[in-house]
Residue, then its C-alpha position, 0 to 999 in steps of 0.5 A: x500500500x503506497x501513500x502520496x507522502x512516500x511516492x517519488x515525483x515523476x520526473x518524466x512529466x516535468x517540462x523543465x527537465x529532459x531525460x537522456x532520450x529526450x536530450x538525444x532527440x533534441x540534439x540529434x544524437x544517439x543516447x549512447x553517444x551522449x553517455x560516451x561524450x560525457x566521459x571522453x569530451x564533456x564540452x560536447x554535452x550540456x551540463x547534467x545532474x543526477x537525482x538522489x532518488x533515481x540516479x538517472x541523468x537529467x538536464x535542465x531545459x534552460x541549461x541545454x538552451x544556454x549551451x546550444x546558444x553558446x555553441x552557435x555563438x562560438x561557431x559564428x565567431x569562427x566563421x567570421x575569422x579569415x581562413x589561415x593560409x598554409x605554406x610559405x607567403x607569396x613573393x607579393x605578400x613578402x614584399x608587402x610586409x617588407x615595405x610596411x616594415x620600412x626596411x630600406x635595402x639596397 
């Protein structure tokens, strides 16, 4: 016989919290990938917490949204930067730097 006083609250019905499966669906990843990333590369997953009475991983919706916004911001900042060229500078680039530097040779 159970009473309401001893019953644990249902987490899955809380709209402010996401379960592993719900987070996986929102991020478009497999649940096992999220578990692996938590261990190997925690920066790839939003911050989570465990509830004391279930041990399940949960994510707050506001934390997930903030984490996703930070990822989008970081990505757009990287896009704005000009791509770095590989290899030795061209002769024209070397002359331009030499002229800007004010070196007077020859």
